[in-house]
C-alpha positions in Angstrom: 26.6 44.8 31.3 25.9 44.9 27.5 25.8 41.7 25.6 26.4 41.8 21.8 24.9 39.3 19.4 27.3 38.9 16.6 25.1 37.0 14.1 23.2 39.3 11.7 19.5 39.5 12.4 18.6 39.9 8.8 17.4 37.6 6.0 16.7 38.4 2.3 12.9 38.5 2.8 12.5 39.5 6.4 14.3 42.1 8.3 14.3 40.0 11.5 13.9 36.3 11.9 14.8 33.8 14.5 17.0 32.1 11.9 19.2 35.2 11.8 20.1 35.0 15.5 20.7 31.3 15.7 23.7 30.6 18.0 27.1 29.7 16.6 28.8 28.9 19.9 28.1 26.2 22.4 26.4 27.4 25.5 28.9 27.5 28.3 26.4 26.8 31.0 24.0 23.9 30.6 20.4 24.9 31.1 18.8 22.7 33.8 15.0 22.8 33.5 12.2 21.1 35.4 8.8 21.5 33.8 8.4 25.1 32.6 10.7 26.6 35.3 13.5 28.9 34.3 17.0 27.4 34.6 19.1 28.9 37.3 22.4 30.4 36.1 24.9 32.7 37.8 24.8 35.8 35.7 23.1 37.7 32.9 25.7 36.3 30.6 24.9 32.8 31.9 21.2 33.3 31.2 22.0 34.6 27.7 24.2 31.6 26.9 21.6 29.2 28.3 19.0 31.0 26.2 21.0 30.4 23.1 21.3 26.7 23.9 17.6 26.5 24.5 16.9 28.2 21.2 19.2 25.7 19.4 17.1 23.0 20.9 13.9 24.8 19.8 12.8 25.4 23.3 11.8 28.9 22.4 9.6 29.6 25.4 12.4 28.6 27.8 14.8 30.8 25.7 12.4 33.7 26.0 12.3 33.4 29.8 16.1 33.2 30.0 16.5 36.3 27.8 14.0 38.1 30.0 16.4 37.8 32.9 19.3 39.1 30.8 17.1 42.0 29.5 16.4 43.1 33.1 20.1 43.9 33.3 20.5 45.3 29.8 17.0 46.6 29.0 17.9 48.9 26.1 19.9 46.3 24.1 18.2 46.3 20.7 19.6 42.9 19.7 18.3 41.3 22.8 14.9 43.1 22.6 14.4 41.9 19.0 15.3 38.3 19.7 13.1 38.3 22.8 10.2 39.8 20.8 10.5 37.2 18.1 10.8 34.3 20.5 7.7 35.4 22.5 5.7 36.1 19.4 6.6 32.8 17.8 5.4 31.0 20.9 2.1 32.8 20.8 2.9 34.8 24.0 1.7 37.9 22.2 0.9 40.1 25.2 4.4 39.7 26.5 5.7 40.3 22.9 3.7 43.5 22.8 5.3 44.8 26.0 8.8 44.1 24.5 7.6 45.7 21.3 6.7 48.9 23.2 10.2 49.1 24.5 11.7 48.4 21.0 9.5 51.3 19.7 11.2 53.6 22.1 14.8 52.3 21.7 14.6 51.7 17.9 11.8 53.8 16.4 12.4 52.5 12.9 12.1 48.8 13.9 10.7 46.7 11.1 8.8 44.4 13.4 7.6 45.9 16.6 4.6 47.6 14.9 3.1 44.3 13.8 2.4 43.1 17.3 1.4 46.6 18.5 -1.1 46.7 15.7 -2.4 43.3 16.8 -2.9 44.5 20.3 -4.9 47.5 19.1 -7.0 45.3 16.8 -7.9 43.1 19.8 -9.1 46.3 21.5 -11.1 47.3 18.5 -8.9 50.4 18.0 -8.4 50.1 14.2 -7.2 53.6 13.8 -4.4 53.2 16.3 -3.5 49.9 14.7 -3.2 51.5 11.4 -0.9 54.2 12.8 1.5 51.6 14.1 1.6 49.9 10.6 2.0 53.2 8.8 5.3 53.8 10.6 6.9 50.5 9.6 9.7 50.6 7.0 8.5 49.6 3.5 10.8 46.7 2.9 11.2 43.0 3.5 7.9 41.2 4.2 6.4 44.5 5.3 6.1 45.4 1.6 3.5 42.6 1.4 1.8 42.3 4.7 1.4 45.9 5.7 -0.7 47.0 2.7 -2.9 43.9 3.2 -3.4 44.7 6.9 -4.0 48.4 6.3 -6.6 47.5 3.6 -8.6 45.5 6.1 -8.3 48.2 8.8 -9.6 50.7 6.3 -12.5 48.3 5.4 -13.2 47.9 9.1 -13.7 51.6 9.3 -16.1 51.7 6.4 -13.5 53.0 3.9 -13.7 50.5 1.1 -12.1 52.7 -1.6 -9.1 53.4 0.7 -8.9 49.7 1.4 -8.7 48.8 -2.3 -6.1 51.6 -2.8 -3.9 49.9 -0.3 -4.2 46.6 -2.2 -3.3 48.4 -5.4 0.2 49.0 -3.9 0.7 45.2 -4.4 -0.2 45.1 -8.0 3.4 45.5 -9.2 4.7 42.5 -7.2 5.0 39.4 -9.4 3.5 36.3 -8.1 1.1 38.0 -5.7 -1.8 38.3 -8.1 -3.9 35.5 -6.6 -3.5 36.8 -3.1 -4.3 40.3 -4.1 -7.4 39.2 -6.1 -8.5 37.1 -3.1 -8.4 40.0 -0.7 -9.9 42.4 -3.2 -12.8 40.0 -3.7 -13.2 39.5 0.1 -13.3 43.3 0.7 -15.7 44.0 -2.1 -17.8 41.1 -0.8 -17.9 42.6 2.7 -18.7 46.0 1.3 -21.8 44.6 -0.5 -20.3 45.1 -3.9 -21.4 41.7 -5.1 -20.8 42.3 -8.9 -17.2 43.5 -8.4 -16.5 40.7 -5.9 -17.9 38.2 -8.3 -15.5 39.4 -11.0 -12.5 39.1 -8.7 -13.6 35.7 -7.4 -13.9 34.6 -11.0 -10.3 35.4 -11.6 -9.4 33.1 -8.8 -11.4 30.3 -10.1 -9.7 30.6 -13.4 -6.2 30.8 -12.0 -6.4 28.9 -8.6 -9.3 26.5 -9.0 -7.3 23.7 -7.4 -6.5 25.5 -4.2 -8.6 24.4 -1.2 -8.8 27.8 0.4 -9.9 29.4 -2.8 -12.6 26.7 -3.3 -13.9 27.3 0.2 -14.0 31.1 0.0 -15.4 31.3 -3.6 -17.9 28.5 -3.0 -19.1 30.2 0.2 -19.7 33.4 -1.8 -21.6 31.5 -4.6 -23.8 29.9 -2.0 -24.6 33.2 -0.2 -25.5 34.7 -3.6 -27.8 31.8 -4.4 -25.6 30.6 -7.2 -26.0 26.9 -6.3 -25.0 25.5 -9.7 -21.8 27.5 -9.7 -21.0 26.4 -6.2 -21.7 22.7 -7.0 -19.6 22.9 -10.2 -16.7 24.4 -8.2 -16.8 21.8 -5.5 -17.2 18.9 -8.1 -14.2 20.1 -10.0 -12.1 20.2 -6.9 -13.3 16.8 -5.8 -12.5 15.2 -9.1 -8.8 15.3 -8.1 -9.3 15.2 -4.4 -11.9 12.6 -3.7 -10.3 11.5 -0.5 -10.7 14.9 1.2 -13.7 15.5 3.5 -13.0 19.2 4.2 -15.8 20.3 1.9 -18.4 18.1 3.6 -20.0 21.0 5.6 -20.2 23.1 2.4 -21.8 20.3 0.5 -24.2 19.7 3.3 -25.4 23.3 3.4 -25.6 23.3 -0.4 -27.7 20.1 -0.4 -30.0 21.5 2.2 -30.5 24.8 0.4 -29.2 26.7 3.3 -27.3 30.0 3.1 -24.0 29.7 5.0 -22.4 32.5 7.1 -19.4 34.3 5.5 -16.1 32.6 6.1 -14.5 36.0 6.4 -17.2 37.9 8.3 -15.5 41.1 9.4 -12.3 43.1 9.3 -10.6 41.1 12.1 -11.3 37.9 10.1 -9.7 39.6 7.1 -6.6 40.5 9.1 -6.4 36.9 10.3 -6.8 35.7 6.7 -4.0 38.1 5.6 -1.6 36.7 8.2 -2.4 33.1 7.3 -2.0 33.7 3.6 1.4 35.4 3.9 2.5 32.8 6.5 1.7 30.1 3.8 3.8 32.0 1.3 6.7 32.4 3.7 6.5 28.7 4.6 6.9 27.8 0.9 10.0 29.9 0.8 11.3 28.2 4.0 11.1 31.4 6.1 9.6 29.4 8.9 10.2 31.6 12.0 8.4 34.6 10.6 5.7 32.3 9.3 5.3 31.0 12.8 4.8 34.5 14.2 2.2 35.3 11.6 0.4 32.0 12.2 0.2 32.7 16.0 -1.3 36.1 15.3 -3.8 34.7 12.8 -5.0 32.0 15.2 -5.2 34.4 18.2 -7.4 36.8 16.1 -9.5 33.9 14.8 -9.4 31.0 17.3 -11.6 28.8 15.2 -9.3 28.7 12.2 -8.5 25.0 11.5 -6.7 25.5 8.2 -4.3 27.9 10.0 -3.9 25.5 12.9 -2.9 22.8 10.4 -0.2 25.0 8.9 1.0 25.8 12.4 1.3 22.1 13.2 3.3 21.6 10.0 5.7 24.4 10.9 6.2 22.9 14.3 6.9 19.5 12.8 9.4 21.2 10.5 11.3 22.4 13.6 11.2 18.9 15.1 8.8 20.1 17.7 6.6 17.0 17.2 5.0 17.1 20.7 3.9 20.7 20.1 2.5 19.7 16.7 0.5 17.0 18.2 -1.0 19.4 20.7 -2.1 21.7 17.9 -3.6 18.8 15.9 -5.6 17.8 19.0 -6.8 21.4 19.5 -8.6 21.3 16.1 -12.3 20.9 17.1 -13.7 17.4 16.5 -16.6 18.9 14.5 -14.2 20.6 12.1 -13.9 19.2 8.6 -10.1 19.4 9.1 -10.3 17.1 12.2 -10.1 13.8 10.3 -6.9 14.7 8.5 -5.5 16.2 11.7 -6.0 12.8 13.4 -4.1 11.0 10.6 -1.3 13.6 10.9 -1.3 13.1 14.6 -0.8 9.4 14.1 2.1 10.0 11.9 3.6 12.3 14.5 3.1 9.8 17.3 4.9 7.2 15.2 7.8 9.6 14.7 8.1 9.9 18.5 8.3 6.2 18.8 4.8 5.9 20.1 3.8 3.6 17.4 1.2 1.6 19.4 -0.7 4.8 20.2 -0.5 5.8 16.5 -1.9 2.4 15.4 -4.6 2.5 18.0 -5.7 5.9 16.8 -5.8 4.7 13.2 -7.7 1.5 14.1 -10.4 3.6 15.7 -10.6 5.8 12.6 -10.8 2.7 10.3 -13.8 1.4 12.3 -15.4 4.8 12.6 -15.5 5.6 8.8 -15.9 2.4 6.8 -16.4 4.6 3.7 -12.9 6.0 3.8 -9.6 4.3 3.0 -7.0 7.0 4.1 -6.7 5.8 7.7 -6.1 2.2 6.6 -3.5 3.4 4.1 -1.8 5.5 6.8 -1.7 2.4 9.0 -0.1 0.4 6.1 2.5 3.2 5.7 3.5 3.1 9.4 3.7 -0.7 9.5 5.7 -0.8 6.2 8.2 1.8 7.6 8.7 -0.7 10.5 9.2 -3.6 8.1 6.0 -5.3 9.4 5.3 -6.2 5.8 2.6 -8.9 6.3 0.5 -6.7 8.6 1.1 -3.7 6.4 -0.2 -5.7 3.4 -3.4 -6.5 5.3 -3.9 -2.8 6.1 -3.4 -1.9 2.4 -5.9 -4.7 1.6 -8.5 -2.9 3.7 -7.6 0.4 2.1 -7.9 -0.9 -1.5 -11.2 -2.7 -0.7 -12.7 0.7 0.3 -11.8 2.4 -3.0 -15.0 2.3 -5.1 -13.1 2.6 -8.4 -9.3 2.6 -8.8 -8.2 5.7 -10.6 -4.9 7.2 -11.7 -4.2 8.8 -8.3 -4.4 5.4 -6.6 -1.2 4.0 -8.2 0.8 4.7 -5.1 -1.6 2.7 -3.0 -1.1 -0.4 -5.2 2.6 0.3 -5.4 3.0 0.3 -1.6 0.9 -2.8 -1.2 3.0 -4.5 -3.9 6.2 -3.7 -1.9 4.8 -5.2 1.2 3.5 -8.3 -0.6 6.9 -8.8 -2.3 8.7 -8.4 1.0 6.4 -10.9 2.7 7.0 -13.4 -0.1 3.7 -13.0 -1.9 5.2 -12.4 -5.3 2.2 -13.2 -7.5 0.1 -10.7 -5.6 2.9 -8.1 -5.7 3.5 -8.5 -9.4 -0.2 -8.0 -10.1 -0.3 -4.8 -8.0 2.8 -3.4 -9.8 1.3 -4.1 -13.2 -2.1 -2.6 -12.2 -0.2 0.5 -10.8 1.4 0.9 -14.2 -2.0 0.6 -15.9 -3.1 3.5 -13.7 0.1 5.6 -14.1 2.0 4.4 -17.2 5.8 4.8 -17.1 5.8 5.6 -13.3 9.6 5.2 -12.8 9.5 3.9 -9.2 7.0 1.2 -10.1 8.9 0.3 -13.2 12.1 0.1 -11.2 10.7 -2.2 -8.5 8.9 -4.5 -10.9 11.8 -4.7 -13.4 14.4 -5.2 -10.6 12.4 -8.0 -9.2 12.2 -9.7 -12.5 16.0 -9.3 -13.0 16.6 -10.9 -9.6 14.3 -13.8 -10.7 15.9 -13.8 -14.1 12.5 -13.7 -15.8 11.0 -11.3 -18.3 14.5 -9.9 -18.9 13.7 -8.2 -22.2 10.7 -6.4 -20.7 12.7 -5.6 -17.5 15.6 -4.0 -19.6 13.2 -1.9 -21.5 11.5 -0.7 -18.3 14.8 0.0 -16.5 16.2 2.0 -19.4 13.1 4.1 -19.6 13.1 4.6 -15.8 16.7 5.8 -16.0 15.7 8.2 -18.7 13.0 9.6 -16.5 15.1 9.6 -13.3 18.8 9.8 -14.4 19.8 11.1 -11.0 18.1 8.4 -8.9 20.9 6.1 -7.7 18.5 3.2 -6.9 17.1 3.2 -10.4 20.5 3.5 -12.0 21.7 0.6 -9.8 18.8 -1.5 -11.0 19.9 -1.1 -14.6 23.5 -1.8 -13.8 22.5 -4.9 -11.9 20.4 -6.0 -14.9 23.5 -5.8 -17.1 25.4 -7.8 -14.5 22.8 -10.5 -14.5 23.2 -10.7 -18.3 26.9 -11.1 -18.0 27.6 -7.6 -19.5 30.1 -6.8 -16.7 31.8 -3.7 -18.3 28.4 -2.1 -18.9 27.4 -3.1 -15.4 30.4 -1.3 -13.9 29.6 1.8 -15.8 26.1 2.1 -14.3 26.9 0.8 -10.9 29.8 3.3 -10.5 27.3 6.0 -11.3 24.8 4.6 -8.8 27.4 4.7 -6.0 28.2 8.3 -6.9 24.5 9.1 -6.4 23.9 6.9 -3.3 27.4 6.4 -1.8 26.3 4.9 1.6 23.7 2.3 0.4 24.8 -1.2 1.3 23.2 -3.0 -1.6 24.5 -0.7 -4.3 28.1 -0.9 -2.9 27.7 -4.7 -2.9 26.5 -4.8 -6.5 29.5 -2.7 -7.6 31.9 -5.0 -5.7 30.5 -8.0 -7.6 30.9 -6.2 -10.9 34.5 -5.2 -10.1 35.3 -8.8 -9.3 33.9 -10.0 -12.6 36.1 -7.5 -14.6 39.2 -8.5 -12.6 39.4 -5.5 -10.3 39.5 -7.7 -7.2 41.1 -5.3 -4.7 38.4 -2.7 -5.5 35.8 -5.4 -5.2 36.8 -6.2 -1.7 36.8 -2.5 -0.8 33.2 -2.2 -2.0 32.1 -5.2 -0.1 33.7 -3.9 3.0 31.9 -0.6 2.5 28.7 -2.6 2.1 29.2 -4.2 5.4 29.7 -0.8 7.1 26.4 0.6 5.7 24.1 -1.9 7.4 23.2 -4.7 5.0 19.9 -6.6 5.3 20.4 -9.5 7.8 20.2 -12.2 5.1 22.9 -10.4 3.1 25.4 -10.4 6.0 26.8 -13.9 5.7 27.1 -13.8 1.8 29.0 -10.5 2.1 31.4 -12.0 4.7 32.0 -15.0 2.5 32.8 -12.9 -0.5 35.3 -10.9 1.5 37.0 -14.1 2.5 36.8 -16.1 -0.7 35.7 -13.8 -3.5 33.1 -14.9 -6.1 32.8 -18.3 -7.7 32.3 -18.8 -11.4 29.1 -17.1 -12.8 26.1 -19.4 -12.8 25.6 -21.1 -16.1 29.3 -20.8 -17.1 
């Protein structure tokens, strides 16, 4: 029995991705699973349909098992083989993926994907020549145009063929936007080959073009330290930390630099170089939202280099993007406690736990971190963010107090910390404190539109500082003309001033931008009433009720629907 997959398995960048085979029909048999067991269905078609449903739910491992049953009945079906291969590879089941890839290679010799995992298997065995042969057969299109020359460059370097390795990288020179990646791998290969002067020149290009990138800072700083260039390494680290003082990922590098020790190379051999290549291209694919192929490359990178925390962090982000939060948490927890990435991984784990509704666990984790490192404020800020999202504003304000108290000197990048604390203070009826935080945030980041909007809207509601509020709101709208909440604030300011026609103009625009916000619809209803459009006013108030108003706004809305508005205050 041959099963056809009607959805094209092609994307613009990658010849085969999981996104291309996403199901478009509802599964006709509901998969019933217990643990990791394979659901029982009545036929190969039933297994296939259940697999599609499992894939829709991002249960890729279950989907792969189900497709395996179908493949047993239709073993030469290229569509099923390719989907099975990608599901297995994306789950890190690489040995099983390689067996499927072997069969693809026989059924579809020009497959654009099978050679990748077959090369991985040979690299694991140390057979770099055979790995290169698999890669050489791959079509020169899609993502293969990028990844294959990089991989073949490292395989050549692993066989002591540095000039051939650099020639492979030269194939990428004509591709716009890849210059930093090519320069990085050229530098790494020259570095491994002992060509320190040439490596230094390529690393220097990266410092000039990509100095703010963490991975570049790590790799170039490592080279400088190994070359005894302590001042260059310190200058590089200091420049990065000027804008990233909260990060602790450079702590091991700074420790070895301070101790005068020579660190081991980050990319120590050809296999590390291959892993770095897969990680780098996965990062690029993730930026382009080609997540499934990025996932495959990430799994290969981490398998080749198990202690690869920056790659593990990206894998967790990819899983989170697919709403596989439990799996992301498992990846965060797998990052070694001694890694410089562990601290941020724990903060990300707390956020993920909160997303799953396990808020108490998240807060307990963050409380432990707050006590563990009294010199850091990020865990306290993360706690404040979680509490604020649950509208526990008073407790959130206290968490932000802890965070602010740990900042030695407030700088421009800290405006958001004060802004968030100001929101929680305003919502917990501590206006003087909130106002001070909003003003300080604007000192740090002048004309920040969201801060201007919140402060000015609050003033409008209080009918104070109206001239200053109008000026702020007009500027905020200039900076964010498509932000419905900011446009609403300016419209409401006109309303409070009795300029009802002008208010209608802006509030109608705000509703266009944010059609299902309760407050904005309520504001437009009030403005319509004041200009005599009473039927439309009641319509907007009814919509406001439908969109979940704040509890203290419910009774006033119901009263307006019944009786309309009274005379404006002060009239």
